[in-house]
Every structure is written in structure tokens, then in C-alpha cells.
C-alpha positions as CSV (number, residue, x, y, z in Angstrom):
1,M,34.7,3.1,9.7
2,I,32.2,1.3,7.3
3,P,31.4,-2.3,8.4
4,F,32.4,-4.7,5.7
5,E,29.6,-7.1,6.6
6,N,27.0,-4.4,5.6
7,T,28.3,-4.0,2.1
8,W,27.4,-5.8,-1.1
9,P,29.1,-5.4,-4.6
10,Y,26.9,-4.5,-7.7
11,E,27.6,-3.8,-11.4
12,V,26.0,-1.5,-13.7
13,I,25.4,-2.7,-17.3
14,L,23.6,-0.3,-19.8
15,N,22.1,1.7,-16.9
16,D,20.7,-1.5,-15.3
17,Y,21.9,-2.5,-11.8
18,Y,22.8,-6.1,-11.2
19,V,24.2,-8.2,-8.4
20,E,26.3,-11.2,-9.3
21,E,24.5,-13.2,-6.5
22,C,21.6,-12.5,-4.3
23,P,22.8,-12.3,-0.6
24,F,19.6,-14.0,0.6
25,C,18.7,-16.8,-1.9
26,E,22.0,-17.0,-3.9
27,A,20.3,-16.6,-7.3
28,K,22.8,-15.5,-10.1
29,Q,22.8,-12.3,-12.0
30,V,19.8,-10.6,-10.4
31,L,18.5,-7.4,-12.0
32,L,17.7,-4.9,-9.4
33,P,14.8,-2.4,-9.3
34,L,17.0,0.6,-9.1
35,K,17.1,3.6,-11.5
36,K,20.2,5.6,-12.1
37,K,18.5,8.8,-11.2
38,E,17.8,7.4,-7.7
39,V,21.6,7.1,-6.9
40,P,22.4,10.8,-6.2
41,D,19.5,10.8,-3.6
42,I,20.9,7.7,-2.0
43,Q,24.5,9.3,-2.0
44,S,23.0,12.4,-0.3
45,G,21.5,10.5,2.6
46,K,18.1,9.3,1.4
47,K,17.4,5.6,2.3
48,K,16.2,3.2,-0.5
49,L,14.3,0.0,0.3
50,L,15.5,-2.4,-2.2
51,I,13.4,-5.6,-2.7
52,F,15.2,-8.4,-4.5
53,P,12.9,-9.7,-7.3
54,C,14.2,-13.3,-7.0
55,C,13.1,-14.0,-3.4
56,Y,11.5,-10.7,-2.4
57,S,13.9,-10.2,0.5
58,K,14.2,-6.6,1.6
59,L,17.4,-4.5,2.2
60,T,17.6,-0.8,3.1
61,I,20.4,1.0,1.2
62,I,21.9,3.9,3.2
63,D,24.7,4.7,0.8
64,I,26.1,3.8,-2.6
65,D,29.5,4.1,-4.2
66,Q,30.8,2.9,-7.6
67,D,31.1,-0.7,-6.5
68,Y,29.1,-1.4,-3.4
69,F,25.9,-0.8,-1.6
70,L,26.0,0.0,2.1
71,A,23.1,-1.5,4.0
72,D,21.7,-0.7,7.5
73,S,22.1,-4.4,8.5
74,K,24.4,-7.3,7.9
75,V,24.4,-8.6,4.4
76,R,27.5,-10.9,4.5
77,S,27.7,-14.0,6.8
78,F,31.1,-15.4,7.4
79,R,31.2,-19.1,7.3
């Protein structure tokens, strides 16, 4: 079972990947340094180190689907 706290939603707009809010600094509409050609590699098991340009926090992506990233650590904190 995939742990929900290790997922984060994203959107694709004109081949650019965005998150509505950064999970670390809460910046809005963050453009991610991720290319569409990298997605099949991630889906086949290759890890991707994603560095958020807003705060330079790091997140290792281990899988990706049409709506969510799956990270190797907790991304969500439940308040």
C-alpha cells in the first residue's frame, strides 16, 4: 500500500510541471525542474532528485502517476 503522506499532487500545463503549493515553504504555483521525457524513466523505477526552486529543498521522487508524485520520505504533515 502506498503511504499517502509520501505523495504530493502536481499539474502539467503546456509540458511544464507545477505544484500548487511547495510542501516545504508553501510558495504558490511553483514551476518544477522536471522534463516530460524524464517521466517514463521515473515510472520504470529510476529515482529523480527534485530540487524546489523556491526554497532549494530536496525531494527524491520514486514514482509518478498522472496526478501525484511518490517520494521516498514524508511530504505531508498532518496538523
